[in-house]
MITI-78269 format. One record per residue: x, y negated, z negated of N, C-alpha, C in turn. Coordinates in steps of 0.1 Angstrom, whole numbers, padded with zeros to 4 digits, always signed. Layout:
BEGIN
XYZXYZXYZ ...
END
This chain:
BEGIN
-0897-1931-1347-0888-1941-1349-0891-1952-1344 -0885-1961-1350-0887-1974-1351-0879-1985-1336 -0882-1992-1331-0878-2003-1320-0861-2002-1323 -0858-2006-1334-0845-2011-1339-0836-1997-1336 -0840-1986-1342-0834-1974-1341-0833-1969-1325 -0843-1970-1320-0842-1965-1305-0830-1974-1298 -0831-1988-1302-0819-1994-1296-0807-1989-1300 -0804-1986-1313-0792-1982-1317-0786-1970-1312 -0799-1961-1308-0794-1948-1301-0789-1951-1288 -0802-1960-1281-0795-1962-1268-0778-1971-1265 -0774-1976-1278-0763-1981-1275-0753-1972-1279 -0756-1959-1287-0747-1952-1288-0744-1941-1278 -0757-1941-1269-0756-1933-1259-0747-1940-1249 -0744-1953-1246-0737-1962-1240-0724-1959-1245 -0719-1960-1256-0707-1958-1262-0701-1945-1258 -0710-1934-1259-0704-1920-1257-0700-1919-1244 -0710-1928-1232-0703-1925-1220-0689-1933-1214 -0690-1944-1224-0676-1954-1223-0663-1946-1228 -0669-1936-1240-0659-1931-1245-0651-1920-1232 -0663-1911-1232-0660-1899-1220-0652-1907-1204 -0660-1919-1204-0653-1923-1190-0634-1926-1194 -0636-1933-1204-0618-1937-1209-0614-1925-1209 -0616-1912-1215-0611-1900-1220-0605-1897-1204 -0611-1896-1195-0610-1892-1183-0600-1904-1175 -0603-1913-1177-0591-1923-1170-0573-1921-1175 -0575-1920-1185-0565-1918-1192-0558-1906-1190 -0565-1895-1190-0562-1881-1188-0555-1882-1173 -0562-1888-1164-0558-1890-1151-0542-1894-1148 -0542-1907-1155-0531-1912-1156-0522-1906-1165 -0523-1900-1176-0513-1891-1181-0509-1881-1170 -0514-1874-1157-0512-1867-1151-0505-1872-1136 -0505-1886-1135-0501-1891-1124-0487-1900-1127 -0487-1905-1139-0474-1911-1141-0462-1905-1145 -0451-1909-1135-0440-1904-1137-0430-1906-1151 -0434-1916-1153-0428-1923-1167-0431-1913-1177 -0420-1909-1184-0424-1901-1196-0434-1907-1208 -0429-1921-1209-0436-1925-1221-0450-1930-1215 -0452-1932-1204-0465-1937-1202-0476-1926-1202 -0470-1912-1199-0475-1898-1202-0480-1896-1216 -0472-1897-1223-0473-1897-1238-0486-1907-1242 -0481-1924-1239-0488-1930-1242-0507-1925-1239 -0505-1923-1226-0516-1920-1218-0525-1905-1224 -0519-1898-1229-0522-1884-1235-0529-1888-1248 -0522-1899-1255-0525-1903-1273-0540-1913-1270 -0540-1920-1262-0552-1929-1259-0565-1919-1256 -0560-1910-1246-0572-1899-1242-0576-1893-1256 -0567-1891-1261-0572-1884-1276-0579-1890-1285 -0577-1900-1283-0584-1915-1295-0596-1919-1288 -0600-1916-1275-0612-1918-1270-0621-1904-1271 -0616-1893-1272-0621-1882-1277-0624-1881-1290 -0618-1888-1301-0623-1889-1313-0633-1896-1314 -0634-1908-1308-0642-1918-1309-0656-1913-1307 -0657-1905-1293-0669-1897-1287-0674-1887-1297 -0666-1880-1305-0670-1872-1313-0678-1877-1325 -0672-1892-1329-0677-1896-1339-0691-1902-1336 -0692-1909-1320-0702-1913-1320-0714-1900-1318 -0714-1891-1313-0721-1878-1311-0727-1876-1324 -0720-1874-1336-0723-1870-1347-0731-1883-1354 -0728-1893-1355-0738-1905-1358-0753-1904-1349 -0751-1899-1335-0763-1900-1328-0774-1891-1334 -0766-1882-1335-0771-1866-1340-0777-1872-1357 -0774-1874-1365-0776-1879-1379-0789-1890-1377 -0787-1899-1367-0799-1909-1366-0809-1903-1361 -0809-1893-1352-0819-1888-1348-0829-1878-1360 -0824-1871-1367-0824-1865-1377-0828-1873-1391 -0822-1881-1394-0826-1885-1409-0831-1901-1406 -0832-1906-1393-0835-1921-1391-0828-1930-1398 -0815-1928-1403-0807-1940-1409-0794-1942-1407 -0785-1950-1405-0769-1948-1401-0767-1939-1410 -0757-1931-1412-0748-1922-1419-0736-1925-1420 -0733-1927-1433-0719-1929-1439-0709-1922-1428 -0699-1929-1425-0689-1925-1414-0674-1922-1418 -0671-1914-1420-0653-1908-1423-0647-1915-1413 -0644-1925-1406-0639-1929-1395-0626-1936-1399 -0612-1927-1396-0600-1935-1398-0592-1938-1384 -0593-1953-1379-0591-1957-1367-0575-1953-1366 -0574-1948-1352-0559-1946-1348-0547-1957-1350 -0537-1953-1357-0530-1963-1363-0520-1967-1351 -0520-1979-1349-0511-1984-1340-0499-1984-1340 -0494-1983-1355-0479-1983-1354-0478-1964-1347 -0484-1955-1348-0482-1944-1336-0481-1941-1324 -0490-1955-1317-0494-1957-1304-0474-1966-1302 -0473-1976-1308-0461-1982-1308-0449-1975-1311 -0450-1965-1320-0439-1958-1320-0435-1948-1307 -0444-1949-1298-0443-1943-1284-0430-1952-1278 -0429-1962-1281-0417-1970-1271-0404-1972-1280 -0405-1967-1288-0389-1962-1296-0383-1948-1286 -0391-1944-1280-0384-1933-1269-0384-1941-1256 -0384-1952-1255-0382-1957-1243-0367-1962-1237 -0363-1957-1226-0351-1963-1221-0351-1974-1208 -0340-1979-1207-0337-1989-1197-0338-1982-1185 -0339-1971-1184-0344-1966-1171-0359-1964-1164 -0368-1970-1170-0382-1973-1166-0386-1982-1153 -0392-1974-1145-0390-1980-1129-0407-1980-1130 -0413-1987-1124-0428-1988-1118-0428-1994-1107 -0441-1986-1099-0445-1992-1086-0460-2000-1091 -0460-2007-1082-0471-2019-1088-0488-2012-1085 -0487-1998-1082-0498-1987-1086-0498-1988-1098 -0488-1985-1104-0489-1982-1120-0494-1992-1130 -0488-2005-1125-0490-2018-1132-0504-2022-1125 -0511-2015-1119-0525-2020-1112-0535-2010-1124 -0530-1995-1122-0536-1987-1131-0535-1993-1150 -0526-1997-1151-0525-2002-1164-0535-2014-1168 -0534-2024-1159-0546-2038-1157-0557-2031-1157 -0563-2020-1150-0575-2016-1152-0576-2010-1164 -0566-2002-1173-0571-1999-1185-0573-2007-1195 -0563-2017-1194-0566-2034-1203-0581-2037-1201 -0587-2037-1190-0600-2040-1187-0610-2035-1194 -0609-2023-1192-0614-2013-1199-0617-2014-1213 -0606-2015-1217-0603-2017-1234-0610-2026-1239 -0609-2037-1231-0615-2054-1234-0629-2052-1230 -0634-2044-1221-0653-2045-1221-0655-2033-1234 -0648-2027-1236-0656-2013-1248-0652-2024-1260 -0643-2031-1261-0642-2043-1274-0652-2052-1274 -0652-2056-1263-0665-2068-1262-0679-2061-1264 -0682-2047-1258-0695-2041-1264-0695-2037-1278 -0685-2031-1287-0689-2028-1297-0687-2044-1308 -0681-2054-1303-0684-2066-1310-0698-2070-1309 -0701-2069-1296-0718-2073-1296-0728-2065-1305 -0723-2052-1305-0732-2040-1310-0731-2041-1330 -0720-2046-1334-0717-2052-1346-0724-2062-1351 -0728-2072-1341-0737-2085-1341-0752-2080-1342 -0753-2070-1339-0768-2066-1335-0772-2057-1342 -0764-2050-1353-0764-2038-1360-0776-2038-1370 -0785-2029-1369-0796-2027-1379-0791-2021-1392 -0784-2015-1393-0775-2010-1408-0761-2015-1408 -0761-2020-1421-0746-2025-1427-0737-2013-1423 -0738-2003-1425-0728-1993-1420-0726-1991-1406 -0735-1993-1400-0733-1996-1384-0725-2003-1382 -0726-2018-1387-0718-2028-1385-0705-2028-1385 -0703-2024-1399-0689-2019-1404-0682-2013-1391 -0688-2001-1390-0681-1989-1381-0680-1996-1368 -0687-2002-1362-0685-2010-1349-0672-2020-1352 -0672-2025-1364-0664-2035-1364-0650-2025-1362 -0650-2016-1373-0635-2008-1366-0634-2004-1357 -0642-2000-1352-0639-1996-1338-0637-2003-1326 -0639-2017-1327-0638-2027-1318-0621-2031-1324 -0618-2031-1334-0605-2032-1341-0594-2021-1335 -0600-2010-1331-0592-2000-1324-0589-2002-1313 -0599-2005-1306-0600-2009-1292-0590-2022-1289 -0589-2030-1297-0580-2045-1295-0566-2037-1294 -0564-2025-1307-0551-2022-1308-0545-2013-1294 -0556-2008-1289-0554-1999-1276-0549-2012-1265 -0556-2021-1265-0551-2032-1257-0540-2037-1258 -0536-2041-1268-0520-2044-1274-0508-2035-1270 -0512-2023-1273-0502-2013-1268-0500-2015-1254 -0514-2014-1245-0514-2010-1233-0506-2024-1223 -0507-2035-1232-0504-2050-1227-0487-2048-1230 -0486-2042-1241-0468-2039-1242-0462-2031-1233 -0468-2021-1228-0465-2012-1219-0465-2017-1208 -0474-2025-1203-0471-2033-1192-0462-2042-1188 -0461-2052-1200-0446-2058-1200-0435-2050-1202 -0433-2038-1204-0420-2032-1206-0417-2029-1194 -0429-2021-1182-0430-2013-1171-0422-2029-1160 -0430-2038-1160-0428-2054-1153-0411-2058-1156 -0407-2054-1168-0393-2062-1169-0389-2053-1184 -0381-2039-1180-0376-2034-1193-0366-2040-1199 -0357-2044-1191-0343-2055-1198-0348-2064-1207 -0357-2074-1201-0364-2085-1210-0375-2080-1219 -0382-2066-1218-0388-2063-1230-0380-2059-1240 -0368-2052-1239-0359-2048-1248-0352-2061-1259 -0346-2070-1247-0343-2083-1258-0353-2088-1263 -0365-2092-1258-0377-2098-1268-0381-2088-1278 -0381-2074-1276-0384-2064-1289-0371-2065-1300 -0359-2063-1297-0347-2062-1305-0343-2076-1306 -0349-2089-1300-0344-2101-1306-0327-2100-1304 -0322-2098-1293-0308-2099-1294-0306-2111-1288 -0295-2120-1295-0290-2131-1292-0282-2129-1278 -0284-2142-1273-0277-2139-1257-0267-2151-1257 -0264-2158-1269-0252-2167-1271-0236-2163-1269 -0237-2150-1268-0223-2144-1267-0214-2145-1282 -0222-2148-1294-0216-2150-1304-0219-2138-1317 
END
């Protein structure tokens, strides 16, 4: 195995670990949040992290056997699926600072994985590897966007609804 392939395998090990950590964190949040919307959101993100891990593990095994990056059939999680969770929201959302802090940690975690995958795409030894990392980075970016949207919703539900529904406040 070449040095480039060894580096690729090491990056995959790191990616697998990050996805496992992400899944565990999101599962923990889905069990501790009181807000039904948060529970659904974090359960969905935990599932997405598990899909990523499974794909990375398959690539790792194929790379060890075939010594080349395999063609990967990976369909990123739809941002619309995650955003549709907000359609279930009501103005009764209440959040403590610990929930907002947990979401901030989740956003930071998504940013770190996004940065990692962007760096890996630039260092990729195989073209298929580069394309794959770009897709996964895009999904991590979408996760961050949804978390930010939820963060804003919990901070100010009325303001969030006003912004999202574009209601006019001019009385007319």
